[in-house]
C-alpha positions as CSV (number, residue, x, y, z in Angstrom):
1,M,-0.2,0.0,-0.1
2,A,1.6,3.0,-1.3
3,H,-0.2,5.6,1.6
4,T,-0.1,4.4,5.0
5,R,0.4,7.9,6.4
6,T,-2.4,8.9,9.0
7,T,-0.8,12.1,10.3
8,P,0.8,15.1,8.2
9,A,4.5,15.3,7.9
10,D,6.8,17.8,8.0
11,T,4.0,20.3,9.0
12,P,5.0,22.9,12.1
13,L,1.9,22.0,13.9
14,G,2.2,18.4,13.2
15,D,-1.5,16.2,14.3
16,D,-1.7,19.1,16.8
17,F,-4.1,21.4,13.8
18,H,-5.6,19.6,10.6
19,L,-5.5,21.4,7.3
20,Y,-7.9,19.7,5.1
21,D,-8.7,19.9,1.9
22,T,-11.8,19.0,-0.2
23,T,-10.8,20.4,-3.1
24,L,-11.7,17.3,-5.1
25,R,-14.9,15.8,-3.6
26,D,-16.6,19.1,-2.0
27,G,-15.1,21.5,-4.1
28,A,-15.4,19.6,-7.8
29,Q,-19.2,19.9,-6.7
30,R,-18.7,23.7,-8.7
31,E,-21.1,24.2,-11.7
32,G,-18.4,24.2,-14.1
33,I,-15.7,22.2,-12.7
34,S,-15.5,18.5,-14.4
35,Y,-11.8,17.1,-12.9
36,S,-10.2,14.3,-15.0
37,V,-8.3,11.7,-13.0
38,A,-5.7,12.8,-14.1
39,E,-6.1,16.3,-13.2
40,K,-7.4,15.4,-9.7
41,L,-3.6,13.5,-9.2
42,T,-2.2,17.2,-10.3
43,T,-4.2,18.9,-7.7
44,A,-3.1,16.6,-5.3
45,R,0.9,16.9,-5.6
46,T,0.3,20.4,-5.9
47,L,-2.2,20.6,-2.4
48,D,0.7,18.8,-0.9
49,A,3.9,20.8,-2.1
50,L,2.0,23.6,0.0
51,G,1.9,21.6,3.0
52,V,-1.3,20.9,3.3
53,G,-1.8,18.0,6.1
54,F,-4.9,16.1,4.4
55,I,-6.3,15.3,1.0
56,E,-9.7,13.9,0.4
57,G,-9.8,12.4,-2.8
58,G,-13.2,12.1,-3.3
59,W,-15.6,9.4,-2.6
60,P,-14.6,5.8,-4.3
61,G,-17.8,3.4,-4.5
62,A,-20.4,6.2,-5.4
63,L,-18.3,7.8,-8.7
64,P,-16.1,5.5,-11.3
65,K,-13.8,8.6,-11.4
66,D,-13.0,8.3,-8.2
67,T,-12.9,5.2,-7.6
68,A,-10.5,4.9,-10.4
69,F,-8.4,8.1,-8.9
70,F,-7.7,6.4,-5.6
71,A,-6.5,3.4,-7.5
72,R,-4.0,5.1,-9.3
73,A,-2.5,7.1,-6.2
74,T,-1.5,3.7,-5.3
75,D,1.3,3.9,-7.5
76,E,1.2,7.4,-9.1
77,L,0.8,9.2,-6.0
78,H,3.8,10.2,-3.8
79,L,2.6,13.0,-0.8
80,K,5.1,14.1,1.1
81,H,3.1,16.1,4.0
82,A,-0.2,14.8,3.5
83,A,-2.6,12.0,4.3
84,L,-4.8,11.0,1.7
85,V,-8.2,10.5,2.6
86,A,-11.4,8.7,1.2
87,F,-15.0,10.2,2.1
88,G,-18.2,8.5,2.2
89,S,-21.0,7.6,4.4
90,T,-21.9,5.1,6.8
91,R,-23.9,1.7,6.2
92,K,-27.3,2.0,5.0
93,P,-30.2,1.2,7.5
94,G,-31.2,-2.5,7.8
95,R,-27.2,-3.6,6.9
96,S,-24.8,-4.5,8.2
97,A,-20.9,-2.7,7.9
98,E,-19.4,-5.9,6.7
99,Q,-21.9,-6.2,3.6
100,D,-22.2,-2.8,2.8
101,P,-20.9,-2.0,-0.4
102,Q,-20.2,1.5,0.0
103,V,-18.4,0.5,3.2
104,R,-15.9,-2.1,1.3
105,A,-15.6,0.4,-1.5
106,L,-13.9,3.0,1.3
107,L,-11.7,-0.1,2.3
108,D,-10.8,-1.0,-0.6
109,S,-9.5,2.7,-2.1
110,R,-6.6,1.9,0.7
111,A,-6.9,5.4,1.5
112,P,-5.2,5.1,5.1
113,V,-8.2,8.2,6.7
114,I,-11.6,8.3,6.1
115,T,-14.2,10.8,6.7
116,L,-17.5,9.6,7.1
117,V,-20.4,11.8,6.4
118,A,-23.9,11.2,8.8
119,K,-26.9,12.8,9.3
120,S,-26.5,14.9,12.7
121,D,-30.1,16.7,12.4
122,R,-33.1,14.5,13.6
123,R,-35.2,16.1,10.2
124,H,-32.8,14.6,8.2
125,I,-33.0,11.6,9.9
126,E,-36.3,10.6,10.0
127,R,-37.2,12.5,6.9
128,A,-34.5,12.1,4.6
129,L,-32.8,8.2,5.8
130,R,-36.5,7.5,6.8
131,T,-35.0,5.7,10.1
132,D,-34.7,6.9,13.6
133,V,-32.3,8.5,16.0
134,A,-31.0,4.7,17.1
135,E,-30.6,2.8,14.1
136,N,-28.9,6.0,12.4
137,C,-27.0,6.3,15.2
138,A,-26.1,2.9,15.0
139,M,-25.2,3.1,11.7
140,V,-22.4,5.6,12.6
141,R,-21.0,3.3,16.0
142,D,-21.2,0.6,13.5
143,T,-19.1,1.9,10.3
144,V,-16.5,3.8,12.5
145,R,-16.0,0.7,14.5
146,L,-15.3,-1.6,11.3
147,L,-13.3,0.9,9.6
148,V,-11.1,1.2,13.0
149,A,-10.6,-2.4,13.6
150,E,-9.0,-2.3,9.5
151,G,-6.9,0.1,10.1
152,R,-8.6,3.7,9.4
153,R,-8.3,6.5,11.1
154,V,-11.7,8.2,11.1
155,F,-13.2,11.5,10.7
156,L,-16.7,12.1,11.2
157,D,-18.7,14.9,9.0
158,A,-21.7,15.7,11.3
159,E,-24.2,17.1,8.4
160,H,-26.5,19.9,9.4
161,F,-24.8,20.0,12.6
162,F,-25.8,23.9,13.3
163,D,-29.2,23.4,12.5
164,G,-30.2,20.0,13.7
165,Y,-28.1,21.8,17.0
166,A,-30.4,24.6,17.6
167,A,-33.2,22.2,17.1
168,D,-32.5,19.6,18.8
169,P,-29.5,19.6,20.3
170,A,-29.7,15.8,22.7
171,T,-30.1,14.2,18.8
172,A,-26.9,16.4,17.7
173,L,-25.2,15.3,20.5
174,R,-25.6,12.2,20.4
175,V,-25.0,11.1,16.8
176,L,-21.3,12.5,17.8
177,D,-20.9,10.2,20.5
178,A,-21.9,7.0,18.7
179,A,-18.9,8.1,16.3
180,M,-16.3,8.8,18.8
181,G,-17.6,6.4,21.4
182,A,-16.4,3.8,18.3
183,G,-13.1,5.2,17.5
184,A,-13.3,8.5,15.4
185,D,-10.9,10.6,15.8
186,V,-12.7,14.1,15.0
187,A,-16.0,15.2,15.4
188,V,-16.3,18.1,12.2
189,L,-19.5,20.2,12.6
190,C,-21.0,20.6,9.4
191,D,-22.6,23.9,8.4
192,T,-23.8,21.9,5.2
193,N,-26.6,24.5,4.4
194,G,-24.3,27.4,4.9
195,G,-26.4,29.5,7.2
196,Q,-24.5,30.6,9.9
197,L,-23.0,33.9,11.0
198,P,-19.7,33.9,13.2
199,G,-20.9,34.9,16.5
200,R,-23.6,32.2,16.7
201,L,-21.4,29.2,15.6
202,A,-18.7,30.0,17.4
203,E,-20.8,29.8,20.5
204,T,-21.8,26.8,19.4
205,V,-18.7,25.1,18.5
206,G,-17.3,26.4,21.7
207,E,-20.5,25.0,23.5
208,V,-20.1,21.3,22.0
209,A,-16.2,21.2,22.8
210,A,-16.9,22.1,26.6
211,R,-20.1,19.7,27.2
212,T,-18.6,16.9,24.8
213,G,-14.6,17.5,25.6
214,F,-14.1,15.6,21.6
215,R,-11.5,17.4,19.1
216,I,-13.7,19.6,16.9
217,G,-13.5,20.2,13.4
218,I,-15.3,22.5,11.1
219,H,-16.9,23.0,7.7
220,C,-18.3,25.9,6.4
221,Q,-20.5,26.6,3.0
222,D,-20.6,29.8,1.7
223,D,-24.2,30.6,1.4
224,T,-23.8,33.6,3.3
225,G,-20.6,34.6,2.5
226,C,-19.5,34.0,5.5
227,A,-17.3,30.5,5.3
228,V,-14.1,32.1,6.0
229,A,-15.4,33.9,8.8
230,N,-17.2,31.1,10.4
231,T,-13.9,29.1,10.1
232,I,-11.7,31.6,11.6
233,A,-14.3,32.1,14.3
234,A,-14.5,28.6,15.4
235,V,-10.6,28.0,15.6
236,E,-11.0,30.8,18.3
237,A,-13.6,28.5,19.6
238,G,-11.7,26.0,20.0
239,A,-11.8,23.7,16.6
240,T,-8.5,22.3,16.0
241,H,-9.5,20.5,12.2
242,V,-11.0,22.7,9.8
243,Q,-12.3,21.8,5.9
244,C,-11.6,24.1,3.1
245,T,-11.3,24.3,-0.7
246,A,-9.0,25.7,-2.9
247,N,-10.4,29.2,-4.3
248,G,-13.4,28.4,-2.0
249,Y,-14.9,25.8,-4.4
250,G,-17.9,24.1,-4.0
251,E,-21.8,23.7,-4.4
252,R,-23.7,26.7,-4.7
253,A,-21.8,29.2,-3.2
254,G,-19.2,27.4,-2.4
255,N,-16.9,26.4,0.8
256,A,-14.6,28.3,3.0
257,D,-11.6,29.1,0.8
258,L,-8.1,27.8,1.3
259,F,-5.8,30.3,1.0
260,A,-7.8,32.7,2.8
261,V,-8.1,30.7,5.8
262,I,-4.4,29.5,5.6
263,G,-3.4,33.7,5.2
264,N,-5.4,35.3,8.4
265,L,-4.5,31.7,10.6
266,T,-0.9,32.0,10.0
267,T,-0.7,36.4,9.6
268,K,-3.2,36.7,12.2
269,L,-3.6,34.7,14.5
270,G,0.2,33.2,14.1
271,M,-0.5,30.1,13.8
272,P,1.7,27.8,11.3
273,V,-0.6,25.7,9.6
274,V,1.9,25.0,6.6
275,P,6.0,25.1,6.3
276,R,7.2,28.9,6.6
277,T,9.3,27.7,3.3
278,R,5.6,27.0,1.3
279,L,3.7,30.3,2.7
280,G,5.3,32.6,-0.2
281,D,3.6,30.3,-2.4
282,L,0.1,30.3,-1.9
283,T,-0.3,32.9,-4.8
284,R,1.0,30.9,-7.0
285,T,-0.6,27.8,-5.9
286,A,-4.2,29.6,-5.9
287,H,-3.4,30.4,-9.3
288,A,-1.9,27.1,-10.5
289,L,-4.9,25.1,-9.0
290,A,-7.5,27.2,-10.8
291,E,-5.6,26.4,-14.0
292,T,-6.1,22.9,-13.2
293,A,-9.4,23.2,-12.7
294,H,-10.2,25.3,-16.0
295,I,-11.0,28.9,-14.3
296,S,-9.9,31.7,-14.5
297,P,-8.8,33.1,-11.0
298,D,-10.3,35.5,-9.4
299,R,-8.8,38.8,-9.5
300,H,-10.5,40.3,-6.0
301,Q,-9.7,37.1,-4.0
302,P,-8.2,37.6,-0.9
303,Y,-4.6,37.3,-0.3
304,V,-3.8,35.9,-3.6
305,G,-5.7,37.9,-6.0
306,A,-4.4,40.0,-8.3
307,A,-6.2,42.5,-7.2
308,A,-5.6,42.0,-3.5
309,F,-3.1,44.5,-3.8
310,A,-3.7,47.1,-6.1
311,H,-4.3,50.6,-5.6
312,K,-6.1,52.9,-7.9
313,A,-6.7,55.9,-6.1
314,G,-4.0,59.1,-5.9
315,L,-4.1,59.2,-1.6
316,H,-3.3,55.9,-1.4
317,A,-0.5,56.0,-4.0
318,S,1.2,58.9,-2.2
319,A,1.1,56.9,0.9
320,I,2.5,53.8,-0.5
321,K,5.4,56.1,-1.9
322,V,6.1,57.3,1.4
323,D,5.4,53.6,3.5
324,P,3.7,51.1,1.6
325,A,2.7,49.2,5.2
326,L,0.2,52.8,5.5
327,Y,-2.5,50.8,3.0
328,H,-1.2,46.6,3.5
329,H,-2.8,44.6,5.8
330,I,0.1,42.9,5.2
331,D,3.5,42.8,3.5
332,P,2.2,41.1,0.0
333,D,5.6,39.1,-0.8
334,V,4.6,36.9,2.4
335,V,2.2,35.4,0.4
336,G,4.1,35.2,-2.8
337,N,1.9,38.1,-4.2
338,G,2.6,42.1,-5.0
339,T,1.9,45.7,-4.8
340,R,0.0,47.1,-7.9
341,I,-0.4,50.7,-9.4
342,L,-3.8,50.8,-10.8
343,V,-3.4,53.7,-13.5
344,S,-6.2,55.2,-14.5
345,E,-8.1,58.9,-14.9
346,M,-8.3,58.7,-11.2
347,A,-4.3,58.6,-10.8
348,G,-1.7,61.0,-10.5
349,R,1.8,61.6,-11.0
350,T,2.9,59.7,-7.9
351,S,0.6,56.5,-9.5
352,L,2.2,56.9,-12.6
353,E,6.0,56.9,-11.2
354,L,5.1,54.0,-8.4
355,K,3.8,52.1,-11.8
356,C,7.2,52.9,-13.8
357,L,9.4,51.7,-10.6
358,E,7.1,48.5,-10.3
359,L,7.5,47.8,-14.0
360,G,11.6,48.9,-13.9
361,F,11.8,52.4,-15.9
362,G,14.0,54.5,-14.9
363,L,12.5,58.1,-13.7
364,D,15.4,60.7,-15.1
365,D,12.8,61.8,-18.0
366,L,10.4,64.3,-16.1
367,E,9.2,65.2,-19.6
368,A,8.6,62.1,-20.8
369,L,6.8,61.2,-16.9
370,S,4.5,64.6,-17.7
371,R,3.8,62.7,-21.9
372,A,2.1,60.0,-20.3
373,V,0.5,61.4,-17.9
374,A,-1.6,63.6,-20.7
375,R,-1.5,60.7,-23.0
376,I,-3.3,58.3,-20.6
377,K,-5.7,61.1,-19.7
378,R,-6.7,61.9,-23.2
379,L,-7.0,58.0,-23.7
380,E,-8.7,57.3,-21.1
381,A,-11.2,60.6,-22.1
382,G,-11.8,58.5,-25.1
383,G,-13.3,55.3,-23.5
384,W,-9.6,54.0,-23.3
385,S,-9.1,52.0,-19.4
386,F,-5.5,50.9,-17.8
387,E,-6.5,49.9,-14.9
388,A,-7.5,46.1,-16.0
389,A,-5.3,46.2,-18.7
390,D,-1.6,46.5,-17.2
391,A,0.0,45.1,-20.8
392,S,-1.1,47.6,-23.0
393,L,0.1,50.1,-20.0
394,E,3.3,49.0,-20.2
395,L,3.9,49.2,-24.0
396,L,2.7,52.9,-23.3
397,L,5.1,53.4,-21.0
398,H,7.7,52.0,-22.7
399,D,6.9,53.9,-25.7
400,E,7.8,57.2,-24.3
401,L,10.1,56.4,-21.5
402,T,12.2,54.7,-23.7
403,A,12.3,56.0,-27.3
404,G,15.8,57.1,-28.2
405,E,17.5,54.6,-25.4
406,P,19.2,51.1,-26.5
407,G,16.5,48.9,-27.2
408,G,14.0,51.2,-27.3
409,Q,11.4,51.7,-29.6
410,G,13.6,55.0,-31.0
411,G,10.2,56.4,-32.5
412,P,6.2,56.6,-31.7
413,G,5.4,53.4,-32.3
414,R,5.3,50.6,-30.2
415,P,8.0,48.6,-28.5
416,F,10.0,45.3,-30.2
417,P,6.9,45.0,-32.6
418,P,6.6,41.0,-33.8
419,F,4.8,42.7,-36.6
420,T,2.5,45.4,-38.0
421,P,-0.4,45.1,-39.4
422,L,-1.1,46.0,-43.1
423,S,-4.6,44.7,-43.5
424,Y,-7.1,42.7,-42.3
425,Q,-10.9,41.9,-42.3
426,V,-13.0,39.5,-40.7
427,V,-16.6,38.0,-42.7
428,E,-19.3,36.3,-41.2
429,R,-20.4,33.5,-43.0
430,R,-23.2,30.2,-42.6
431,A,-21.9,27.1,-42.8
432,P,-24.0,23.9,-43.7
433,D,-25.1,23.1,-40.2
434,G,-26.4,26.7,-39.6
435,A,-24.1,27.4,-37.7
436,V,-22.8,31.2,-38.6
437,V,-18.6,31.0,-38.7
438,S,-16.5,34.1,-38.4
439,E,-13.8,33.6,-41.1
440,A,-10.3,36.4,-41.1
441,M,-7.6,37.3,-43.1
442,V,-4.6,39.2,-42.0
443,R,-1.9,40.5,-44.3
444,L,1.3,41.6,-41.7
445,S,4.5,43.1,-42.3
446,L,7.4,41.2,-40.4
447,P,11.1,42.1,-40.0
448,D,13.4,40.9,-42.2
449,A,15.2,37.3,-41.3
450,E,18.2,39.2,-40.1
451,G,16.4,41.1,-37.3
452,A,15.9,44.2,-38.2
453,E,12.5,46.5,-36.8
454,G,9.8,47.4,-38.7
455,T,6.9,49.8,-37.6
456,D,4.2,51.9,-39.2
457,G,5.2,55.2,-37.4
458,N,1.6,54.9,-35.1
459,D,1.0,54.4,-32.0
460,G,-0.9,51.2,-32.6
461,M,-4.0,52.7,-30.8
462,D,-5.7,54.9,-33.5
463,G,-6.9,52.0,-34.8
464,T,-5.3,52.9,-38.3
465,V,-4.7,49.5,-40.9
466,G,-3.6,49.2,-44.3
467,S,-0.1,51.5,-43.9
468,A,2.8,50.5,-45.0
469,P,6.3,50.1,-42.2
470,A,7.7,54.1,-42.4
471,T,11.0,53.0,-41.3
472,G,12.6,51.8,-44.6
473,R,14.0,48.6,-42.5
474,S,13.9,45.4,-44.7
475,T,10.8,43.6,-44.2
476,R,8.5,40.6,-45.2
477,E,4.8,39.8,-45.3
478,A,3.2,37.3,-44.3
479,T,-0.8,36.7,-44.7
480,A,-3.3,34.0,-43.3
481,T,-6.8,33.3,-43.4
482,A,-8.9,31.4,-40.5
483,E,-12.2,30.4,-38.9
484,G,-13.3,31.6,-35.4
485,N,-15.8,31.9,-33.4
486,G,-16.6,35.1,-33.6
487,P,-14.3,38.3,-34.5
488,L,-11.9,37.9,-32.0
489,E,-11.0,34.1,-32.2
490,A,-11.0,34.2,-36.0
491,L,-8.5,37.0,-35.8
492,D,-6.9,34.8,-33.0
493,A,-6.5,32.1,-35.4
494,A,-5.6,34.1,-38.4
495,L,-2.7,35.4,-36.5
496,R,-1.5,32.5,-35.5
497,R,-1.2,31.3,-38.8
498,A,0.3,33.6,-40.2
499,L,3.4,34.5,-37.9
500,A,3.9,29.9,-36.6
501,P,6.4,30.2,-38.9
502,H,8.4,33.1,-37.5
503,L,7.8,33.4,-34.0
504,P,9.4,30.6,-31.9
505,W,7.7,31.4,-28.7
506,L,4.3,31.6,-30.3
507,D,2.9,28.1,-29.5
508,E,3.6,29.2,-25.7
509,V,1.0,32.4,-25.8
510,R,-2.4,31.4,-25.5
511,L,-5.9,33.1,-25.5
512,A,-7.1,32.4,-21.9
513,D,-9.9,34.9,-22.1
514,H,-11.7,38.0,-23.8
515,S,-14.3,40.4,-22.8
516,V,-15.9,43.1,-25.3
517,R,-18.0,46.1,-24.1
518,V,-20.0,48.5,-25.9
519,L,-19.3,51.6,-23.7
520,D,-22.2,54.7,-23.7
521,A,-21.2,57.4,-26.5
522,V,-18.1,59.0,-25.8
523,A,-18.8,63.4,-24.9
524,E,-15.8,64.3,-26.6
525,R,-13.9,63.5,-29.5
526,S,-12.2,60.1,-29.1
527,A,-8.4,58.8,-29.6
528,D,-9.5,57.4,-32.1
529,G,-10.5,60.6,-34.3
530,S,-14.4,59.0,-34.1
531,A,-17.5,62.0,-34.1
532,D,-18.4,63.7,-30.9
533,G,-20.7,61.0,-29.1
534,T,-19.8,58.2,-31.0
535,A,-20.3,55.0,-29.1
536,L,-17.3,52.7,-28.8
537,T,-16.6,49.6,-28.5
538,R,-13.3,48.2,-26.0
539,V,-12.1,45.2,-26.4
540,L,-10.1,43.6,-23.2
541,V,-7.8,40.2,-24.5
542,V,-6.4,37.9,-21.4
543,S,-3.3,36.0,-22.6
544,R,-1.1,33.4,-20.3
545,D,2.1,31.8,-20.8
546,A,3.1,29.0,-18.8
547,E,5.1,31.4,-16.2
548,R,2.3,34.6,-15.8
549,E,-0.9,36.1,-17.4
550,W,-1.2,39.9,-18.9
551,T,-4.0,41.9,-20.2
552,T,-4.0,44.1,-23.1
553,T,-6.8,46.1,-24.2
554,G,-8.0,47.7,-27.8
555,V,-10.5,50.7,-28.5
556,H,-12.7,51.5,-31.3
557,A,-16.2,51.9,-32.9
558,S,-15.3,48.8,-34.7
559,V,-15.0,45.7,-32.7
560,V,-13.2,43.9,-35.3
561,V,-10.3,46.6,-35.0
562,A,-10.7,46.9,-31.1
563,A,-9.6,43.0,-31.2
564,M,-6.5,43.6,-34.0
565,Q,-5.2,46.2,-31.4
566,A,-5.7,44.0,-28.4
567,L,-4.4,41.0,-29.7
568,T,-1.5,43.4,-31.3
569,D,-0.5,44.2,-27.6
570,A,-0.9,41.3,-26.7
571,L,1.9,40.1,-29.1
572,A,4.1,42.8,-28.4
573,H,4.1,42.8,-25.0
574,K,5.4,38.7,-24.5
575,A,7.9,39.9,-27.3
576,L,8.7,42.6,-24.9
577,R,9.1,40.5,-22.3
578,A,10.7,37.7,-24.2
579,P,14.9,36.2,-23.0
580,G,17.2,38.5,-24.8
581,R,15.2,41.5,-24.7
582,P,16.7,45.2,-23.1
583,R,14.6,45.7,-20.1
584,A,14.9,49.8,-18.7
585,S,16.4,49.7,-15.2
586,V,15.5,51.8,-12.4
587,P,18.0,54.0,-11.1
588,A,19.7,53.7,-7.7
589,S,18.0,55.8,-5.0
């Protein structure tokens, strides 16, 4: 048997405090998540690397995919920190535990730890299970006793505990006593409907712990938006076992977010629930698990979101320039995150200075900095928005602040353009099956084979297409046609087909997400020269490679032009960050 450990290994608090993850079972109930067995194995390895103490792999016997996961885990999953857990139910009413196929499947999983779910609310026992309290307690007792006799460590998830305790405390406690008396190690109080608030929940946890003397765990759903707060309140009231899911994934509104719980326990309560050397991996791990779940990371997630330490108001930026701690509840580096300054029409000069330093630009040219501030305000007045498009902002700043420098653009055009759009169009046609398909054609100018860089002489934000390179440098052309689901995806496919022979890093970049928004009519003349009051379209494109994610934007009356602007910026930004490209450095101060 590959996994015999029943306690966490090499974690600071050892078995005294349990950090228990149920992403692969409870988290997988989130709408839109469907893990393959390989993805479940990857998720388990990622959680183990962070230092989580217990990883619940699923419900063997109930779901074929989970049964397959445990079968493969025996040979393929080599956990360094965590103990592997199988989840399942007690024996059925009127059947012996030894003969119950669900109980046998738990043993066959070879997981060293078993979490049993049992009803603890009399109403559920009588109406859902259609049995009585005595038989329900016998089901719990018999199943726990058998699993313990087979050498398994057992935790009890007391389902609907808080609602059941409020309605009939004697029954709820009787179920806990049946499990713990038979050898279970932890009585996990579950807020299954997610309806609790921190104050009352903490009172109940403290009361149950005092009345029973049992080791208490907590499992909170987020239906009131209080799952993390309820989890922390339970710990402060005496719980020493917390069940969470990565990024709060789960049914309905989700579960307590593992990363917010770790952040709060570690930085606020001084409880090192993961190895100290792993705390700085919190943000990276959250994003990696989102990638495995095929869900975009939540930018506004506490501790690990891209916006968790982002500042937009000029007043904040001025204070951060003096002392970052004035507007941060912790040092973002502690959890592997970082400070971000959002630049918009609300930002002053200080915000832009901090943004330049964040991106690694020198600030010696005050005139260039003033030009950049004025340009941003002019563009945002015309419908552009850079606070959600850091990559486009970085290109703009590089444009203004490194003009004429070695490795800089040397003019008002895009830095290091990997290509220049000469002409492009998108047409829609109806496929034989009746579906409407977008077809894009692009004609591009590229630097010559020796790597000389051409530019079309505009700033990439005026929507001009079809202009030939103006530098006189040697160039070549590439053309392609491709289909896609909508104009943007068709353009992206055509660009990739045209550029694939010329950009060796192109296959590293993928289109992760995009959005199209029709803006209200802009009162003053727009940056693209459109008439007063013309409605514009803003396109945001999120691109990703193995290391990072970046967002670019385009604005134009035509969605096709706006999409091409955003896609062009996306690849220009990748080229700017490509290995071997010179970057402006921050002067010593």
